N, C-alpha and C positions, 0 to 999 in steps of 0.2 A: 243763135245761142244753143239751139238744140244739139248741134253737132259737137259743141264743146262739152255739154253735159253727157252726151252719149259716149264720147271718148273717155270721160272720167269714169262712167259706169263700167266700161270695158276694162279699164285699168284696175278698178276696184275688184272686178270679178277675177281678173288674172292674179292679183295679189292674194285674194281670198283663196283661190284654187291652189296657188303655190303654198300658202300657209297650211291648207288641209293636207296637201301631199307631204309636206315636211313633218306634220304631226303624225300622219300615217306611217311614214318611214321611221320616225322615232319609236312608235309603238312596235313596229316589226323588229327593229334593232333590240329593243328592250326584251321582247319575247325570246329572241334567239340567245340573248345574254342569259336569260333565266334558264333556258334549256341547257346551255353550256355549264352553268353553275350546278345544275342538278346532276349532270354527268360527272363533273369533277368531284362533287360530294360523294357520289356513289363509288367512284374509283377510289377515293381516299378511304372510305369506310371499308371497302374490300381489301385494300392494301394494309390497313392498320389492324385488321382482324376483328374490328368491332361490328362488322356487317352481319346482319342476321342471316343472310343467305349462306354465308360461308359456314356458320355454325350449324345451320339446319341440315346441310348436306351431310355433315358428319354424323349427326345424331339420328337421322332417319335411316331406317333399314328398309330395303325394298322387299316387298312381300310377293312371292311368286306363288300364285294359286296352283294347287294340284287337284286334279279331278279323278274320281274313281267311277267305275261303271255303276256303282250303287247310286251315285248322284243323279243319274239319268234314268234310273229304273222306273220311277213314277211317270216320267214323261213317256217312256216306252209303253207302259201299261195303258195310258190314255190314248195313245196313237193306235194301238192294236184294238182297243175297245171301239174306237170310232170307226176303224176300217171294217170291223165285223158287223156293225149295226147297219151298214148300207146293204140293202137287199139286191136291188137291180138298178142298173143305170137308168137315169131319166133323161129327158130332153135337155136339161140344164148341164148334163155331164158331157154332151157331145162337143168335142174340141173343134169341130168344123163349123159349128153354128156361130154366127156373128154375135158379138156381145152388144147388148143394148146400152149405149152410153148416154142416152138422153136423161138429163136431170129434170126431175119434176118435183113440184112442191105439193 
């Protein structure tokens, strides 16, 4: 009798597995249908002129920044002040000295 019940269990598992696969497939199909609907809705909005994107492109003006030498004058003053405050090179300034990369707490 055990062989009969085990074959029933196997069949039940197969049926259950098939049902799960069908449910999963239905979910995937529904997901892709939603994606397609979203795309179609976006295309429709853009074609009908009711889309926000289309209106925003017209109303926005691109700003092109312009820079003057005066914009960097303060930065230049800070750099020259820092370079004049160094008196003589130290061991830390040697470019041939290896850098200590050990992290300590």
